[in-house]
Structures are given as structure tokens and as C-alpha cells.
C-alpha positions in Angstrom: 8.7 -18.8 -14.6 5.4 -17.7 -16.2 3.7 -20.4 -14.2 5.3 -19.1 -11.0 4.3 -15.5 -11.8 0.7 -16.6 -12.7 0.5 -18.5 -9.3 1.5 -15.3 -7.4 -1.1 -13.3 -9.3 -3.8 -15.8 -8.6 -3.0 -15.5 -5.0 -3.3 -11.7 -5.2 -6.6 -12.0 -7.0 -7.9 -14.2 -4.2 -7.0 -11.5 -1.7 -9.0 -8.9 -3.8 -12.0 -11.3 -3.9 -12.0 -11.9 -0.1 -11.7 -8.2 0.7 -14.7 -7.5 -1.5 -16.9 -10.4 -0.4 -16.1 -10.8 3.3 -14.2 -13.3 5.4 -16.6 -16.3 5.1 -16.4 -16.7 1.3 -13.4 -18.8 0.3 -14.5 -20.7 -2.8 -14.0 -18.3 -5.7 -11.5 -19.2 -8.5 -9.6 -16.1 -9.6 -9.0 -15.6 -13.3 -5.7 -14.2 -14.6 -5.3 -12.7 -18.0 -1.9 -13.7 -19.4 -1.9 -10.8 -21.8 -2.1 -8.5 -18.8 0.7 -10.3 -17.2 2.9 -9.7 -20.4 1.7 -6.1 -20.5 2.7 -5.5 -16.9 6.2 -6.8 -17.5 6.5 -4.7 -20.7 5.6 -1.6 -18.7 7.9 -2.3 -15.9 10.8 -2.9 -18.2 10.1 0.4 -19.9 10.2 2.1 -16.5 13.6 0.5 -15.8 14.9 1.7 -19.1 13.8 5.2 -18.3 15.8 4.9 -15.0 18.8 3.8 -16.8 18.5 6.8 -19.2 18.0 9.2 -16.2 21.2 7.8 -14.5 23.2 8.5 -17.8 21.7 11.9 -18.0 22.9 12.7 -14.5 26.3 11.3 -15.3 26.5 13.6 -18.4 25.5 16.7 -16.3 28.0 15.9 -13.6 25.3 15.1 -10.9 26.7 11.6 -10.7 30.5 11.2 -10.5 33.1 8.7 -9.7 32.2 5.0 -9.7 28.6 5.7 -8.6 27.4 5.2 -12.2 28.7 1.6 -12.5 26.9 0.4 -9.3 23.7 2.0 -10.2 23.6 0.8 -13.8 24.6 -2.7 -12.7 21.6 -2.9 -10.4 19.2 -1.6 -13.0 20.4 -3.9 -15.7 20.0 -6.9 -13.3 16.3 -6.0 -12.7 14.9 -6.3 -16.2 15.6 -10.1 -16.7 13.8 -10.6 -13.3 10.8 -8.6 -14.5 10.6 -10.6 -17.7 10.9 -13.9 -15.7 8.0 -12.8 -13.4 10.3 -12.5 -10.4 8.5 -9.4 -9.0 9.7 -9.9 -5.4 13.3 -10.1 -6.6 12.9 -7.1 -8.8 11.5 -4.9 -6.0 14.3 -6.1 -3.7 16.8 -4.9 -6.3 15.1 -1.5 -6.6 15.2 -1.1 -2.8 18.9 -1.9 -2.9 19.2 0.8 -5.7 17.5 3.3 -3.3 19.9 2.3 -0.4 22.9 2.9 -2.7 21.6 6.3 -3.9 21.1 7.3 -0.3 24.6 6.2 0.7 26.1 8.2 -2.2 24.0 11.3 -1.7 26.0 14.4 -1.2 29.2 12.6 -2.2 29.2 11.1 -5.8 25.5 11.9 -6.3 24.1 15.4 -5.9 21.2 15.9 -3.5 18.9 17.0 -6.4 19.8 13.9 -8.5 19.5 11.6 -5.5 16.0 12.8 -4.5 14.7 12.6 -8.1 16.1 9.0 -8.6 14.6 7.9 -5.3 11.2 9.4 -6.1 11.1 7.7 -9.6 12.2 4.4 -8.2 9.4 4.5 -5.6 6.9 5.2 -8.3 8.3 2.2 -10.2 7.9 -0.1 -7.1 4.3 1.1 -6.4 3.5 0.6 -10.1 4.9 -2.9 -10.2 2.8 -3.9 -7.2 -0.5 -2.0 -7.9 -0.7 -2.3 -11.6 -1.0 -6.1 -11.7 -4.3 -7.3 -13.1 -5.0 -8.9 -9.8 -4.2 -6.1 -7.5 -4.3 -6.6 -3.7 -7.4 -4.9 -2.3 -6.7 -2.0 0.1 -8.8 -1.0 3.1 -8.7 2.5 4.5 -6.7 2.7 7.7 -8.6 3.5 11.0 -8.3 7.1 12.2 -7.1 5.8 15.6 -4.0 4.4 14.0 -3.1 7.6 12.1 -3.7 9.8 15.2 -1.0 7.9 17.1 1.7 9.1 14.5 3.5 12.4 14.4 4.0 13.8 11.0 3.1 10.6 9.1 0.2 8.6 7.9 -0.3 4.9 8.3 0.5 2.7 5.2 -2.8 1.4 3.6 -3.4 -2.1 5.1 -4.5 -5.2 3.0 -6.9 -7.9 3.7 -10.2 -8.4 5.6 -10.3 -6.5 8.9 -10.9 -8.7 11.9 -12.2 -8.1 15.5 -9.4 -7.9 18.1 -8.8 -11.0 20.2 -7.2 -11.1 23.7 -4.2 -13.2 22.6 -3.4 -10.6 20.0 -3.8 -7.8 22.5 -1.2 -9.6 24.7 1.2 -10.3 21.7 1.1 -6.6 20.6 1.7 -5.4 24.1 4.7 -7.7 24.5 6.1 -6.7 21.1 5.7 -3.0 21.8 7.8 -3.4 25.0 10.4 -5.6 23.2 10.7 -3.1 20.3 10.8 -0.1 22.5 7.5 2.0 22.3 4.6 2.3 24.6 2.0 4.5 22.8 0.4 2.3 20.2 -2.7 0.8 18.5 -3.2 -2.0 16.1 -5.6 -3.7 13.7 -5.8 -7.4 12.5 -6.4 -8.3 8.8 -7.1 -11.8 7.3 -5.2 -13.1 4.2 -5.6 -16.4 2.4 -3.8 -19.4 3.8 -0.2 -19.7 2.7 0.2 -16.0 1.7 4.1 -15.7 1.7 5.6 -13.2 4.1 7.8 -11.9 1.3 4.8 -11.0 -0.7 3.3 -9.2 2.2 6.5 -7.2 2.7 6.7 -6.3 -1.0 3.2 -4.7 -0.7 4.0 -2.9 2.6 7.4 -1.7 1.5 5.7 0.0 -1.5 2.8 1.5 0.7 5.3 2.5 3.4 7.5 4.4 0.8 4.4 6.3 -0.4 3.6 7.3 3.2 7.1 8.6 4.0 8.5 5.6 5.8 11.5 5.1 3.6 12.4 2.7 1.0 12.1 -0.5 2.9 11.7 -2.0 6.5 14.6 -1.7 8.9 14.4 -5.0 10.6 12.7 -8.5 10.7 12.4 -11.1 13.4 10.4 -14.0 14.4 7.5 -14.5 17.0 5.7 -17.7 18.0 3.8 -18.7 14.9 5.2 -16.1 12.5 7.4 -13.2 11.8 7.4 -9.4 11.9 9.0 -6.4 10.1 9.6 -2.9 11.5 9.6 0.5 9.8 10.8 3.6 11.9 10.9 7.2 11.2 12.1 10.0 13.6 10.1 13.2 13.6 11.7 15.7 15.9 12.0 14.1 19.3 9.4 11.5 18.5 10.1 8.1 16.8 7.2 6.6 14.9 6.9 2.8 14.4 5.0 0.7 12.0 5.1 -3.0 12.6 3.5 -5.8 10.5 3.2 -9.2 12.2 2.3 -12.1 10.0 1.0 -15.3 11.6 0.3 -18.4 9.6 -2.1 -21.2 10.6 -3.4 -24.2 8.7 -6.9 -23.7 10.1 -7.1 -19.9 10.4 -5.2 -18.9 7.3 -2.7 -16.0 7.3 -3.3 -13.1 9.6 -1.4 -9.8 9.9 -1.3 -7.5 13.0 -0.6 -3.9 11.8 0.9 -2.0 14.8 1.3 1.8 14.8 3.3 3.2 17.8 5.6 6.0 18.9 8.0 6.9 21.7 
């Protein structure tokens, strides 16, 4: 499992290197500090322990009632072995499931104040698990044109080396916007190393989207020719905002994401 975790971190280190050095340099060998890997797991497990204590505190205060305690604690207790084994993707998925359960119980077996606090703490843990790794994915500031398309939200920070638009991507984005159901949109393209797993990309964007007010996780995924995409949506008044990440994988070109911002 440590080997698998180190492999994932090595991939993230390569992304950082490419973002810093430009799209033409692909020969660097990233170095991963195993002591940092162990430290990250220790910090993450400590965060989960703090969440467990917080749930028990709310049970004692009466903010969590009924059987809600059992489900929440079961999810948190299942996360720590995954972190220790280096299964960061699985741990983040469990944390998103925890958020979904809290939201489902909010106002019923979990008070609104307790639910909001738990969700905020979990989102902090998710971001920390992704961003505190020694080989952090390098972030690039979103373009103002993307943010200006939104109403009441900011665009999640993208990852990778920004690319020039291409006509085939323009056509794909236009078709996808029509299929998903929005017409006012813009997009940017970013290059990742070849064989970057979609699940790793989504772990990153789920964390960034949570910080930007898009919710705990993407609402849907689907396939397109040559890849897959995920959608985040938030309604603000009469406007629905859309954030879509399309990932296409090609043996020659590597992995490319199209980050689409739209509204209707």
C-alpha cells in the first residue's frame, strides 16, 4: 500500500514540476520524502480523531439524536485505516459520504448549527489531505473571464499547464453545454501528465469546489468520446451555475482537462 501511495505522490509531484517549468519539459524525476508521507497520514488521522470527538460532543449536548450518531461514527472509523494504508481517494470519498449523511439529517436528527460545523470541519480535512501532501498539485489562478460568467460564486482553482484553445475543443464544449443545459459559458484547457487517473483529478476538484461554495462533491459523471466529465451545479436565485471538468486521455498528447464555467 505504501508503494501505491508513493506512486500517487510521485504523479502529483510531476504535475507540480510541469506547471512550474512549462509544457515542453517532461523528463524530471520527482523525489518523494517517505517521512513526509507518514507525517501526512498521522496529521490526517488526528483530524479524523478530532471529528469523532466533535460528533460525540454533539451527541452529549443533544445536537445529534436518534441513530444519527452510529452512522456518522461508523464512517469516520472506517476512514482511518484507509489513510494509514495510503488510500487517500477512498478516504476522501468516505468524507464526502459523511457530508452527504449530515446534510440528509440536518434539521431532523442533527441540529442546523451542528451540521454546519461538521460540514465545515470535514471540508477543511478534505482540503488538508489533498493540499498538504509533500508533492502538492500546482495551482494556476483562474481566468477572470471564467469567474465573471458566474453569479455569486468563484471558479475552483484549476490544475495543470494552461493550453491554447483548439477548434475541436470549442466544438466539444459547445455540444456539452447544449447537452447539459446551459448556453452562457467559457472554458480553459489544462495539460496533465499522461495516465493521470480521473479519480485523482476529481479528488482535487471536489476539494477546490467545496472551498468555492459548490458543495461537497460533483453531482454527476458521464462519458464523452475519448474521456469522461463531472458536473458541479449551484442555484443562486433564478440562475443555475455550472462547473464542468472534462478529462481526455491520449497516449500521444497525455491527459487534458477542459474546465467549463456556465450558467442558465
